[in-house]
Structure formats: structure tokens, C-alpha cells
C-alpha positions as MATLAB code, in Angstrom:
seq = 'XXXXXXXXXXXXXXXXXXXXXXXXXXXXXXXXXXXXXXXXXXXXXXXXXXXXXXXXXXXXXXXXXXXXXXXXXXXXXXXXXXXXXXXXXXXXXXXXXXXXXXXXXXXXXXXXXXXXXXXXXXXXXXXXXXXXXXXXXXXXXXXXXXXXXXXXXXXXXXXXXXXXXXXXXXXXXXXXXXXXXXXXXXXXXXXXXXXXXXXXXXXXXXXXXXXXXXXXXXXXXXXXXXXXXXXXXXXXXXXXXXXXXXXXXXXXXXXXXXXXXXXXXXXXXXXXXXXXXXXXXXXXXXXXXXXXXXXXXXXXXXXXXXXXXXXXXXXXXXXXXXXXXXXXXXXXXXXXXXXXXXXXXXXXXXXXXXXXXXXXXXXXXXXXXXXXXXXXXXXXXXXXXXXXXXXXXXXXXXXXXXXXXXXXXXXXXXXXXXXXXXXXXXXXXXXXXXXXXXXXXXXXXXXXXXXXXXXXXXXXXXXXXXXXXXXXXXXXXXXXXXXXXXXXXXXXXXXXXXXXXXXXXXXXXXXXXXXXXXXXXXXXXXXXXXXXXXXXXXXXXXXXXXXXXXXXXXXXXXXXXXXXXXXXXXXXXXXXXXXX';
ca = [
     293.806  167.920   13.199;
     295.348  166.464    9.996;
     298.816  168.022   11.136;
     298.709  165.661   14.249;
     300.268  163.207   11.863;
     303.479  165.135   11.866;
     303.521  166.869   15.244;
     301.636  165.005   18.026;
     302.918  162.331   20.400;
     306.257  161.053   21.591;
     306.868  159.288   18.094;
     306.670  162.648   16.403;
     309.605  164.140   18.350;
     311.899  164.012   15.286;
     309.349  165.674   13.233;
     308.889  168.542   15.793;
     312.710  168.818   15.937;
     312.695  169.446   12.267;
     310.028  172.196   12.612;
     312.079  173.751   15.417;
     315.116  173.731   13.126;
     313.115  176.335   11.008;
     312.286  178.381   14.022;
     308.684  177.165   14.797;
     307.643  177.303   18.445;
     305.458  174.902   20.452;
     302.758  177.443   20.533;
     302.963  177.733   16.718;
     302.886  174.012   16.272;
     299.828  173.719   18.507;
     297.819  175.752   15.957;
     296.380  174.304   12.525;
     299.172  174.307    9.995;
     298.232  176.119    6.900;
     299.930  175.553    3.597;
     300.235  178.837    1.709;
     300.808  177.648   -1.807;
     302.381  180.602   -3.667;
     302.962  180.646   -7.444;
     305.066  183.676   -7.281;
     307.891  184.059   -9.841;
     309.677  186.585  -12.058;
     308.552  185.391  -15.445;
     304.743  185.924  -15.341;
     303.362  189.504  -15.102;
     300.292  188.076  -13.171;
     302.550  186.395  -10.593;
     305.478  188.836  -10.052;
     303.600  190.621   -7.156;
     302.331  187.448   -5.383;
     304.849  187.737   -2.671;
     302.794  190.780   -1.469;
     299.609  188.622   -1.782;
     301.269  185.918    0.329;
     302.224  188.351    3.026;
     298.610  189.481    3.387;
     297.429  185.923    3.470;
     299.871  184.988    6.197;
     298.880  187.952    8.278;
     295.186  186.840    7.952;
     296.075  183.236    8.967;
     297.943  184.460   12.033;
     295.278  186.781   13.071;
     292.723  183.870   12.820;
     294.691  181.558   14.918;
     296.683  179.382   12.420;
     300.322  178.906   11.439;
     301.077  179.792    7.810;
     303.720  177.834    5.975;
     304.536  179.152    2.548;
     305.487  176.479   -0.114;
     306.025  177.133   -3.858;
     304.259  176.188   -7.127;
     305.533  176.580  -10.790;
     303.870  178.473  -13.536;
     304.273  179.413  -17.191;
     303.316  182.531  -18.811;
     301.244  181.558  -21.984;
     302.099  184.845  -23.691;
     305.888  184.351  -23.461;
     305.506  180.651  -24.430;
     303.335  181.506  -27.345;
     304.614  180.659  -30.933;
     307.507  178.401  -30.244;
     308.258  175.063  -28.437;
     307.341  176.606  -25.100;
     303.591  176.447  -25.876;
     303.735  172.668  -25.850;
     304.618  172.879  -22.080;
     301.797  175.170  -21.160;
     298.824  172.737  -20.641;
     301.013  169.884  -19.345;
     302.080  172.267  -16.494;
     298.544  172.183  -15.245;
     299.061  168.548  -14.404;
     302.509  169.206  -12.807;
     301.088  171.857  -10.664;
     298.287  169.614   -9.386;
     300.707  166.853   -8.780;
     303.119  169.135   -6.778;
     300.391  170.721   -4.681;
     299.123  167.226   -3.888;
     302.709  166.229   -2.835;
     303.106  169.282   -0.622;
     299.720  168.956    0.990;
     299.893  165.203    1.748;
     303.618  164.758    2.568;
     303.443  167.713    5.158;
     299.897  166.995    6.456;
     298.529  170.609    6.110;
     295.252  171.170    7.929;
     294.278  173.624    5.262;
     295.533  175.323    2.042;
     295.391  178.813    0.837;
     296.221  178.695   -2.868;
     297.613  181.761   -4.554;
     297.387  181.361   -8.423;
     296.613  183.862  -11.088;
     297.368  182.967  -14.592;
     296.323  180.490  -17.191;
     297.169  176.868  -16.089;
     298.142  177.744  -12.608;
     294.585  178.351  -11.377;
     293.084  175.165  -12.797;
     296.114  173.093  -11.801;
     295.585  174.263   -8.215;
     291.787  173.534   -8.336;
     292.623  169.966   -9.528;
     294.896  169.536   -6.568;
     292.197  170.796   -4.167;
     289.670  168.350   -5.556;
     292.252  165.519   -5.239;
     293.465  166.087   -1.784;
     290.071  167.348   -0.439;
     291.794  169.325    2.238;
     289.885  172.469    3.355;
     290.998  175.180    0.915;
     290.432  178.679   -0.155;
     291.697  180.510   -3.255;
     293.236  184.100   -3.482;
     294.084  184.962   -7.013;
     296.542  187.833   -7.721;
     294.008  189.916   -9.713;
     293.933  191.520  -13.250;
     296.265  194.275  -14.510;
     294.896  197.645  -15.566;
     293.844  198.089  -19.156;
     296.345  199.604  -21.663;
     296.113  202.262  -24.358;
     297.013  202.585  -28.073;
     298.325  205.854  -29.621;
     294.719  207.060  -30.137;
     293.890  206.718  -26.413;
     291.725  203.704  -26.959;
     291.717  200.744  -24.582;
     294.271  198.058  -25.476;
     295.172  194.587  -24.135;
     297.688  191.836  -24.929;
     295.319  190.643  -27.750;
     295.649  193.995  -29.339;
     299.285  193.385  -29.682;
     298.948  190.038  -31.263;
     296.382  191.397  -33.798;
     298.574  194.482  -34.337;
     301.443  192.148  -35.606;
     299.171  190.981  -38.333;
     298.032  194.503  -39.239;
     301.606  195.658  -39.217;
     302.688  192.838  -41.555;
     299.907  193.711  -43.857;
     301.089  197.220  -44.181;
     298.220  198.782  -42.351;
     300.093  199.960  -39.147;
     303.342  201.874  -38.727;
     306.388  200.730  -36.740;
     305.833  203.754  -34.368;
     302.330  202.686  -33.599;
     303.370  199.026  -32.997;
     306.264  200.179  -30.701;
     303.822  202.448  -28.773;
     301.478  199.541  -28.274;
     304.348  197.242  -27.175;
     305.209  199.739  -24.325;
     301.604  200.558  -23.223;
     299.240  197.578  -23.765;
     300.275  195.840  -20.489;
     300.858  198.736  -18.064;
     301.006  196.822  -14.541;
     301.495  193.616  -12.972;
     298.432  191.172  -12.833;
     296.683  188.855  -15.203;
     296.153  190.229  -18.785;
     293.210  192.643  -18.654;
     290.596  191.067  -20.907;
     288.441  188.095  -20.476;
     291.205  185.728  -21.230;
     291.674  182.279  -19.748;
     293.310  183.509  -16.449;
     290.496  186.099  -15.654;
     287.844  183.571  -16.947;
     289.098  180.971  -14.385;
     289.476  183.548  -11.616;
     285.822  184.684  -12.208;
     284.522  181.085  -12.309;
     286.000  180.420   -8.921;
     283.579  182.888   -7.447;
     280.650  181.016   -8.767;
     282.208  177.632   -7.973;
     282.318  178.864   -4.375;
     286.086  178.368   -3.904;
     286.932  182.004   -3.694;
     285.429  185.189   -2.227;
     283.324  187.651   -4.292;
     285.693  190.017   -6.031;
     288.394  187.369   -6.790;
     288.032  187.761  -10.577;
     287.927  191.552  -10.989;
     289.608  193.423   -8.135;
     292.794  194.985   -9.552;
     296.132  193.400   -8.749;
     297.651  196.712   -7.772;
     294.642  197.799   -5.450;
     294.454  197.931   -1.659;
     291.131  196.159   -2.102;
     292.919  193.099   -3.355;
     295.068  192.784   -0.313;
     292.029  193.245    2.027;
     290.236  190.387    0.026;
     292.927  187.945    0.544;
     293.083  188.619    4.287;
     289.397  187.944    4.559;
     289.865  184.773    2.530;
     292.330  183.456    5.036;
     289.884  183.948    7.937;
     287.258  182.084    5.997;
     289.599  179.094    5.614;
     290.143  178.901    9.310;
     286.207  178.749    9.764;
     285.966  175.940    7.158;
     288.751  173.999    8.925;
     286.711  174.203   12.114;
     283.516  173.203   10.337;
     285.264  170.544    8.118;
     284.017  172.160    4.827;
     285.959  170.579    2.065;
     286.341  171.416   -1.668;
     284.360  168.394   -2.858;
     281.537  169.488   -0.600;
     281.494  172.840   -2.543;
     282.182  171.687   -6.002;
     279.096  169.732   -6.983;
     277.409  168.877  -10.373;
     275.252  171.973   -9.838;
     278.428  174.057   -9.128;
     279.869  172.957  -12.486;
     276.651  173.842  -14.226;
     276.702  177.280  -12.555;
     280.343  177.711  -13.591;
     279.421  177.215  -17.214;
     276.403  179.523  -16.922;
     278.615  182.389  -15.755;
     281.014  181.516  -18.456;
     278.187  182.009  -21.046;
     277.110  185.115  -19.487;
     280.587  186.669  -19.670;
     281.703  185.075  -22.992;
     284.690  183.430  -21.243;
     287.617  181.686  -22.872;
     287.151  178.414  -24.546;
     289.842  177.058  -22.294;
     287.331  177.110  -19.353;
     285.592  174.306  -20.983;
     288.824  172.208  -21.013;
     289.570  173.141  -17.458;
     286.114  172.852  -15.950;
     285.668  169.364  -17.478;
     288.960  168.393  -15.873;
     287.896  169.846  -12.458;
     284.634  167.885  -12.771;
     286.518  164.560  -13.507;
     288.997  165.173  -10.570;
     285.878  165.870   -8.299;
     284.358  162.496   -9.312;
     281.557  164.180  -11.344;
     280.383  162.453  -14.507;
     279.902  165.501  -16.690;
     278.413  165.340  -20.203;
     279.763  167.909  -22.716;
     276.283  168.149  -24.232;
     275.085  169.625  -21.033;
     276.924  172.817  -21.912;
     274.701  173.566  -24.866;
     271.577  173.125  -22.733;
     273.048  175.683  -20.286;
     273.810  178.114  -23.176;
     270.234  177.869  -24.430;
     268.921  179.153  -21.040;
     271.725  181.540  -20.161;
     271.868  185.101  -21.673;
     275.016  186.848  -22.587;
     275.224  189.836  -20.395;
     278.792  191.291  -20.429;
     280.945  191.490  -23.549;
     284.568  192.017  -22.398;
     287.863  192.384  -24.287;
     288.924  190.948  -26.724;
     285.259  190.923  -27.930;
     284.833  194.606  -26.867;
     286.815  197.535  -25.422;
     285.877  196.818  -21.794;
     288.483  195.333  -19.389;
     288.121  193.470  -16.156;
     288.481  196.819  -14.222;
     285.547  198.233  -16.157;
     283.531  195.034  -15.233;
     284.481  195.566  -11.526;
     283.259  199.069  -11.524;
     280.125  198.102  -13.162;
     279.292  195.687  -10.410;
     281.648  192.706  -10.990;
     280.844  189.079  -11.014;
     278.490  189.277   -8.040;
     276.150  191.611  -10.122;
     276.201  189.272  -12.991;
     275.542  186.230  -10.737;
     272.679  188.012   -9.147;
     271.135  188.642  -12.515;
     271.398  185.085  -13.473;
     269.800  183.910  -10.180;
     266.906  186.309  -10.984;
     266.345  184.506  -14.249;
     266.744  181.141  -12.778;
     269.858  180.263  -14.805;
     271.662  179.836  -11.405;
     269.809  178.695   -8.186;
     272.483  179.750   -5.776;
     271.517  177.674   -2.793;
     274.905  176.119   -2.640;
     277.480  176.404    0.144;
     280.656  178.341   -0.562;
     284.017  179.052    1.201;
     282.430  182.118    2.808;
     280.226  179.843    4.988;
     277.261  181.388    3.220;
     275.383  180.267    0.054;
     276.156  181.640   -3.494;
     272.847  183.577   -3.290;
     273.751  185.049    0.035;
     277.234  185.990   -1.205;
     275.702  188.203   -4.011;
     272.607  189.573   -2.320;
     272.391  193.226   -2.978;
     274.967  193.214   -5.735;
     273.600  195.367   -8.461;
     274.492  196.591  -11.903;
     276.129  200.097  -11.793;
     276.850  200.510  -15.573;
     274.387  198.824  -18.053;
     276.602  199.379  -21.005;
     279.150  197.022  -19.546;
     276.886  194.613  -17.648;
     273.470  194.316  -19.328;
     270.422  193.616  -17.196;
     268.799  190.250  -17.587;
     265.825  191.880  -19.382;
     268.146  193.354  -22.121;
     270.862  190.867  -22.796;
     273.432  191.135  -25.638;
     272.165  187.866  -26.727;
     269.450  185.616  -25.349;
     271.915  182.631  -25.513;
     275.410  182.239  -23.949;
     278.865  183.181  -25.567;
     280.119  179.593  -25.928;
     278.915  176.666  -28.011;
     279.715  173.009  -28.337;
     279.593  171.916  -32.003;
     279.046  168.455  -33.265;
     279.226  166.753  -36.608;
     281.289  164.365  -38.669;
     284.455  166.287  -37.943;
     283.859  166.408  -34.249;
     281.802  163.396  -33.160;
     282.870  164.038  -29.550;
     282.526  167.797  -29.800;
     284.412  170.983  -30.577;
     284.190  174.440  -28.864;
     283.742  177.876  -30.240;
     283.528  181.264  -28.389;
     280.415  182.543  -30.297;
     280.617  185.755  -28.273;
     283.968  186.390  -30.170;
     282.406  185.917  -33.603;
     281.063  188.884  -35.642;
     277.142  188.900  -35.135;
     276.770  188.887  -38.921;
     278.232  185.360  -39.209;
     275.609  182.687  -38.601;
     276.852  179.975  -40.928;
     280.093  179.651  -42.904;
     280.920  177.437  -45.840;
     284.456  177.282  -47.172;
     287.224  175.133  -48.605;
     289.702  173.573  -46.500;
     293.345  174.429  -46.466;
     295.030  171.732  -44.351;
     298.077  172.134  -42.047;
     299.740  169.491  -39.921;
     301.090  172.100  -37.564;
     300.591  175.656  -36.334;
     303.883  176.786  -37.982;
     302.600  175.574  -41.328;
     299.427  177.639  -40.868;
     301.413  180.750  -39.963;
     303.478  180.442  -43.035;
     300.401  180.090  -45.239;
     298.691  183.101  -43.606;
     301.837  185.269  -43.853;
     302.607  184.571  -47.510;
     298.964  185.286  -48.469;
     298.012  181.605  -49.407;
     295.061  181.855  -46.921;
     292.353  183.845  -48.580;
     288.681  184.715  -48.152;
     286.563  181.717  -48.188;
     289.181  179.351  -46.671;
     288.824  177.140  -43.574;
     292.170  176.678  -42.170;
     292.536  173.202  -40.669;
     295.316  172.834  -38.096;
     295.659  169.298  -36.884;
     297.985  167.174  -34.773;
     297.939  169.833  -32.176;
     295.660  168.065  -29.551;
     296.663  166.809  -26.054;
     298.535  163.842  -27.621;
     299.314  165.308  -31.062;
     300.772  168.694  -29.995;
     301.870  167.352  -27.637;
     300.256  169.535  -25.003;
     297.482  171.101  -26.968;
     299.159  174.319  -27.766;
     297.141  177.641  -28.190;
     296.442  179.032  -31.644;
     296.485  182.694  -30.802;
     299.060  183.618  -33.332;
     297.233  182.293  -36.456;
     293.770  183.596  -35.222;
     295.287  187.024  -34.365;
     296.929  187.320  -37.844;
     293.667  186.346  -39.607;
     291.813  189.069  -37.740;
     294.786  191.448  -38.049;
     294.570  191.009  -41.886;
     290.940  191.936  -41.976;
     289.638  188.496  -42.575;
     287.827  187.744  -39.245;
     284.536  187.302  -40.992;
     285.825  185.625  -44.171;
     288.210  182.965  -42.990;
     287.410  180.237  -40.459;
     289.870  178.103  -38.588;
     289.359  174.639  -36.950;
     291.870  172.703  -34.801;
     292.287  169.880  -32.352;
     294.416  172.266  -30.506;
     293.041  175.116  -28.186;
     292.984  178.861  -28.220;
     293.883  181.685  -26.021;
     291.084  183.545  -24.183;
     292.258  186.442  -26.428;
     291.109  184.570  -29.512;
     288.258  185.961  -31.580;
     286.824  185.256  -35.025;
     285.473  182.027  -36.462;
     287.826  179.870  -34.450;
     286.775  176.284  -33.537;
     289.049  174.424  -31.145;
     289.067  171.151  -29.043;
     288.038  169.037  -32.090;
     287.513  165.574  -30.637;
     288.616  162.796  -31.446;
     291.922  164.593  -32.199;
     293.914  163.690  -35.389;
     296.630  161.802  -33.261;
     293.811  159.373  -32.174;
     292.661  158.914  -35.787;
     289.851  161.495  -35.575;
     288.244  162.551  -38.885;
     290.066  165.887  -38.769;
     293.074  163.835  -39.947;
     291.136  162.732  -42.992;
     290.393  166.183  -44.389;
     292.023  167.212  -47.680;
     292.724  170.641  -49.396;
     289.656  171.823  -51.172;
     287.159  169.773  -49.219;
     284.100  171.803  -48.342;
     283.371  172.388  -44.650;
     280.114  173.843  -43.273;
     279.904  175.690  -39.785;
     276.355  176.330  -38.547;
     276.358  178.280  -35.333;
     272.703  178.327  -34.687;
     272.363  174.676  -35.021;
     275.761  173.931  -33.460;
     277.148  171.682  -36.162;
     280.474  171.283  -37.862;
     280.526  169.040  -40.920;
     282.806  167.953  -43.691;
     280.931  167.503  -47.025;
     282.534  164.231  -47.861;
     280.739  160.918  -47.899;
     281.580  158.201  -45.354;
     282.881  155.720  -48.029;
     285.494  158.283  -49.213;
     286.475  159.039  -45.575;
     286.997  155.210  -44.989;
     289.068  154.943  -48.163;
     291.159  157.894  -46.887;
     291.550  156.214  -43.495;
     293.265  153.156  -45.146;
     296.135  155.474  -46.238;
     296.370  157.389  -43.021;
     300.032  157.326  -41.690;
     300.448  156.193  -38.106;
     300.828  159.157  -35.703;
     304.328  159.919  -34.551;
     304.893  162.474  -31.746;
     306.775  165.645  -32.519;
     308.510  165.535  -29.269;
     309.483  162.219  -27.785;
     311.541  162.884  -24.660;
     311.275  164.312  -21.109;
     308.046  165.367  -19.446;
     306.215  165.668  -22.808;
     306.906  162.056  -23.800;
     305.185  160.983  -20.428;
     302.437  163.507  -20.841;
     301.599  162.177  -24.374;
     301.458  158.626  -23.195;
     298.681  159.462  -20.518;
     296.894  162.471  -21.916;
     293.094  162.084  -22.358;
     290.882  163.697  -25.024;
     289.812  167.304  -24.793;
     286.272  166.279  -24.404;
     287.095  164.892  -20.888;
     289.521  167.904  -20.102;
     292.827  166.668  -21.456;
     293.680  165.232  -17.998;
     295.971  162.481  -17.131;
     293.401  160.771  -14.871;
     292.736  157.286  -15.937;
     289.284  155.900  -16.464;
     289.811  153.411  -13.586;
     290.829  156.281  -11.210;
     287.824  158.343  -12.354;
     285.484  155.520  -11.523;
     287.107  155.210   -8.128;
     286.754  158.922   -7.394;
     283.083  158.936   -8.671;
     282.401  156.045   -6.332;
     283.918  157.945   -3.428;
     281.599  160.901   -4.224;
     278.513  158.630   -4.445;
     279.231  157.038   -1.148;
     279.755  160.362    0.575;
     276.468  161.784   -0.852;
     274.647  158.532    0.120;
     275.903  159.038    3.766;
     274.767  162.688    3.767;
     271.339  161.746    2.528;
     271.129  159.257    5.317;
     271.904  161.890    7.984;
     270.137  164.941    6.450;
     267.423  163.564    4.281;
     265.264  166.752    4.304;
     268.131  169.088    3.330;
     269.219  167.149    0.249;
];
């Protein structure tokens, strides 16, 4: 066992003594030591209940013959961090979480890990750590909250509140209505109830094979959630016995399948950033252009809030992620022959999972759209790509041509939206908000929500080298690469320049000739970070572009990780030539 490093033999007598100082017995130390990485805290609604999840996990580990040892992980609530300096810290916490889990796993020689995340950067941060350490692992997310209601009794989510602020400021909503929504949009603990980043990533873990079916949609407050995590703990013990590790599960095909599910559910644009980072940490050389090819062959099957009134609970009752995956397998968009943490293939995991409500999950023969809900756009503004959630764009919008109104920060954009400067026909350009420029690539939910809340969702576009919340909808294009801080062409746009967005052809272009752009580049001021101290200073120094996931992994380390994977795959082909 891995844990023999800290507990076996005479030379480990001091180590065992330290364990016994905490009350562990010889019998407990003879079992596999399982790190239960719990991100519980009292600042994130999706995490406040994770102490109960951890109790169920530990009971499952004990029953399966392991010794659970709980250790902490940090987390940031993106909703609370939104709209102030706190948002600069959100994405960088993903790297801190990955580093801290790595430290805990390697320093204490755990035989396996049960990782308990739920919200935005915590889930991908833990996945990065699982790829890096490659210790047998299973994920048990905390689950989504129940959907809320507005004064009319209609479904409401956190995104309803952000949009309501714009509606209220425009004079189209009363203070009474706004107050009611404040009290009723988020009624329980759990990740926010729409297809936002947290729930997108928790669903993607089902198709990646790192979590059990139901992980993405079973309610946080349900008994079903607690039973699910107990089962997950049991599966981990089997994987330790069989030496099944995270990088065995997460392959190039698994990444393809993750994007396919994302397309079918119209997931958050942040999933692109996180999944690319996961691929990189797993040693998989993934081309951003592959995402468009997946989109072309993957139908859009389930439109979920904020793009509709349906919440994650609605999706669960309609058949959940397994039903959607089963439909994609029928079409051939997903093969499903890969191993998962259940010990079964993905296809076996979802066998028999059928749609129970075709209004919420469309059958493969009658999709919402024949192509997926995410697109990668290319052009002279985004030579290395940009991302848009086309599933969140009004279906009437196929192309958009407008005049640029340029902002060098999100705060400047908010001011121009609030004072009415931004009008129909504008393309709001928010730059110097990428991984380096932000720093930390802050979310742009506030400006996009205010645009939609003012009734301009079809008439104003927004492009940024920052990113969006999963709650964002409208003509919102993010992750523009190269970013402005790296000298990308987004830094050269001037007020009044015409910009053309072509969604069917997946292009994003500035109608300015190359000679003019080169002349402007001569006068471009050197980038100076907005925040130049502490953790964000170190993050800025090492952060990579959004088109490779915004990770801190150097190109040299990635090549080493890729070589490790290739060597392992070669070894497996030697021993099992017929099965590979």
C-alpha cells in the first residue's frame, strides 16, 4: 500500500506514534488510509452542508474496510466574490486547491482519495490534483440546491437576481419584487440551481467517469445524495484493490465525451477553461479546434436555466445526466466503452436510463438544435480562439455587426451600461481581464446580466478576454486569446471600430486592415498589472493563456507529463494488444 511509507516497519515507529496521538489503533492503521478531502465551509451555500456529506463518506469507507482521514480544502463563492476585488481571486483558487490537495495526498501517503467539492473552482481544482497525484480517487459532489421562485410563482435562480438588478435600475421592477426575489431565489443549501459552472462540472464528472451516475443532479438536501456518496466510497476501495487510477480513467476520449455532454446540456463556458486545464494536467495534448468538431456532431438536448426555466432538479426528475448520455451513445456522439470509477464502462453505467420528460430532455431524434450549445470562434480578434455559449443566445441572432465601445476594465463597462452610454448596436469590449490581465480572469456576470436586464440581450454584444459565469446569457463572447495583457489584437480595438460576429461560421472579426492594426501596435502601452502583490502577483507571473486552460503548468512540465502518459499507454499496448 502507498501508506506503508508512513506506517510499516521499525523505522516508522515515530510515524505510528503520531497517528496514535490522534487516537488511531493498530487495526485502523493496518487498513488502507483514505484521505477525505472536504471543502466544507460557512461562506459557500454549496459547501455549508458538506460536513454531512463527509460523515456519509466516512461511514462508507469504514464499512468497505478502509480508514477515513478527513482533511480540508479551501473554496471561494463566486457569487459573493462577484463585482469587486474578490473576483480576481476566484480562478486562481483553482490552482491553490490543486496544490493543497497534492500536498495533503503526497505528504501523508494516502492510499486513495474521496474528494468532496461542489462549487465553481473547487471541483476542477480537485480534479487537477487527482490528475497530478494519480492516486486512486472518486468524487462526491455536494449536489444542487432547489429552484427558487419569484413573486409570480415562476422558477428563479441566482441569475434571475443578477438580471433583476438591471431591470430594477431601468425602472421596470419594483423594490418589493426585488426584495422578494432576494429572499426566495436561493431557498436551500447546494450549488446554484441552474446549469452554471458548478453544476456543469459536477455533471461532466459523470461522463469523465470520476463520479457515480447522479452526481450532477441529485439534490443536496435529499437522502438520495447521502446514499450516493456512501456508494462512491465503496467503489473507491474496489479501485484501490484493482489499482485503477485517475489517469487510467481520464483519456483523450473522455475529454471528447465531456465536451459532448457539455454541448448537449448547454453548459457553462467555464467548462472549456477547466476541461482544457484537466487535459493538460493529465498529459493530454488537446486542440481547442476539436471542440467545434464535437459541436457539429452533438445535438443540443436539454436547455436548462439560465437559458430556460428548468433547474437541475427538473433535469434529475426527467432522467438526469445518464439519460442524456444514453441518448448520445445511441447517436454515436459518445462511444461509452471506457472504464469509470464504478468498475463498469460508461455505457454500462447508463444502460436503461431513459427520458422521463421530453420537454426537459429532448430525444435524440428531436433535439433543440442539431449542433451543440457551445462554440469556439476564430478571427483576427481571437487568433487562438474565443468561447460563446450559443445555447444562451436568442435563436433569432445568427450574426451581429456593431460598433465597438472599449473598456479597459469591468468597472468601466458597468459605468457605461448604467449611465446609458451602451446602446443598441454596440459591441462592448472588456479587455485586460484575462488570466494575466485581470489578474485572475474575473467573471463578467454583472455587465452581461445588466445588458439582458435592460432588454438589450439581442441588440448589444460583449466580448472579453475575461470569462463568464455559467449564469451568463446573451451575445457574450469570452476567453479571447491572445489576451490584451499579452498584446493580443483585442488590445488594439478602438471606439467606433466595426466588429462582426458570425455564429454559424464561428468567426469573430474586427473590420480594420492589418496595416492599421500594426500602426496601432506601435503606440500600445506596456501592460502593467492592476494588482502587484501577494498571491495574485505570483499567479500573474505564471498564468498561461485561456486557450490552454489558464493553468500554471509550464510547457516543460506538460511535455514531461505527456511523455509519462505515452510511456504508460505503450506499456499497456504491449501487455494488452487486443484490448487497446
